[in-house]
N, C-alpha and C positions, 0 to 999 in steps of 0.2 A: 504494500500500500504506500501511498504518498507519505503518510506520517512515519512509517517504518523507515523509509529512505531518508527522510529528513533527520530522524533520530540517529541513524547510523552515520550520516554524512557529518553531522555536527557533534557527535559523541554526547548525545543528550538523552534524558528520559522526558518524554512529552506527556502532558496531561491536556486533553482537548475535549471540548464539548461538541456534541453533534446530535442531529435528529436521526432517529433510527426507526425504520419501518417495522411494523408488527404484522406478520402474516395473519390474515383473517380479521383484521381490526382496522377501522377507518382512522383510528387515532395513531399517534406515533409516540415514541419514547424519547424523553430528554436524557441523553446518555453521555456520561463522561468516560473516556477511555484513557488508559495509561499504556504508553508505547515505549518499550525498552529499547535501548540503543543496540543491544545485541540479539535479543530474542523475539522482537516484534511485540505483539499484543500481550501485555502483562496482566491486565485486569480491566473490568468494566464496572460502572455503577449506574444503574437506571434510577433516575430521580424518583424518590418515594413520596416526598412531601411537595405537592404541586402548588403553584402560585395562584391560589384563589383568595386574593386580597387586594386592597387598594383599587377595587372596581374591576380587577382582572379575573378571568376564569380559565386558567390553564387546563383544567380538567375537561373542558369542552373539546379540546384538540389533542390532549396528551393522555396517555395511560400511565398511571402510577406504577413504579416498580414495587416489588414485594420483598426484596432481600435486605438484610442488614448491610451496613457499610462494610465493604471489603477491606482487608489489610493486605497491602501489596508491598513487597520488598523493593525498595529503591535505594540502591547503593548501601545496603545494610541497615536502613532505617525502615521500620514498619510504618507505611504511609496509608492514611485513609483519604478518601475522596468523597466530597459532597458537592451538590450542584446548587449554586445560587441561593434560592429561598430557603434551602435546608439549613443554612447558617443560622436561621431563627429558631432552631429546635435543639436547645442545649442538651437535653437528655439523650437525644439520638446520637449526638457527637460524643457525649460522655461515655456511652456504651462502647464506642470504638476505642476510646482512650483506656477504659477499664479492661478491654481485651488486649491492649498492648500497643495501640497507635502512638507514635512518637512525632509524626508530622501529619498535618492536615492540608490538603490541597483543595481550593475552592474556586473552580472556574465559574464565572458569573457574568450574566448580562443584567446588572443591577440597574433597574429603571430609575431615572432621575425623578425627583419630585420633592415636595416640602419635607424636610428632615431626613430624606432617604440617604443622603451622603453621611449624615451623622450616625444613622443607624448602622450603616456599613462599617464605618470607622470603629464605632464602639464594639460591635459584635465580633469583628475579626480579632480585636485585641482581647475581648472577654473570653472567647473560645480558647485562645492561647493560654490565658492566665488560669482559668478554672480547670484546665486539663494539663497544665504545665507541658505544653508541646508547641512545636513550631507550627505556624499557620502561614501559608502562602495563598493570598487572595488575589486572583487575577480578574480584574474588572474590565468589561468591554468599554471602549471609548466611543466617542462620536455622538451625534445628535440623539438626545433622549436617554443617554446612559451616563452613569456616574464616573466610570473609570476608577481612579483611586486604588490601583493595584498596590499591594504592599506585602512585605515579608516581616513577620512578627516573631520574636523569640519567646521561649517558654515562660518568661515573666512579664510579657506584654510590651516589651521594648520594640519599637518599630526600627528594624534594621535598614530597610530601604522602602521607598515609596515613590510613586510616579505622578501623583495628582491626577489631572485630567489628560496628561500627555500619553502618547504612544511611545514606548521605549522599553528598555531592559533594566529590570531591578535586580541587583545582585546582593545576596545575603549569604552568610556562612552558617551551615547547620553542623554543630559539633556534638559529639557524644559527651564531652566534658561539660558543656553548658547545660545540656539536658539533664545530666546526672546531678549537677549542682542545684539546678532549679527544683528538681524533685526531692532532693535531700532537705532543702530549706523550706519547701512548701509541699509536704507529702499528702496532697489531696487525694491522689488516686489510691494510695494504700489505706488512707482513712476511710474512703468510700467502700473499699473492699472489706475492711474490718467491720464496718457498720452493716454491710450486706450479710457477712457471715454471722454476726450477732443476731440479726433479724431472722435468718434462716434457722438458727439454733433455737430460737424462742417459739417458732411456729410449729 
């Protein structure tokens, strides 16, 4: 595929959003794919939480996915992928973190509107902090969209951002920073302990 060739040519792992036809259904799937630089398609995520908000009804044209967020190995880091509006579902993303996700990729066509830019900025950072993981949010630019792509570290520090511009944001994902954040702010282990305690009482 074209994405596989691009990944191999530039020695990259690509996360891309696309519309996927569904046999026997007039609706389509809003799908993110992860394409490995060596092995081609490494994983897919079909958007589960559709954008039925702010006057839009994505469910009229799209069929919701049914699977949990996949964990995909990207250069040794367990990487989760959600699509756009799914960023608004913290428990959905926390489940991936509790299963071992260390990085979250968010390809998005975040529609512009009152407070929408602020929502994006806050939630990209919040998902990083509450799960002590890296978050890379890639926002579509152009008329009607917010842009504002950014890379955020596990303590919510913005490593790189593009504002409304088209460009390349570069950040560093390190095992040391991840371990340090999770040692200082052990939210995941505390959630797991609470879940074990709750299960023991039931």
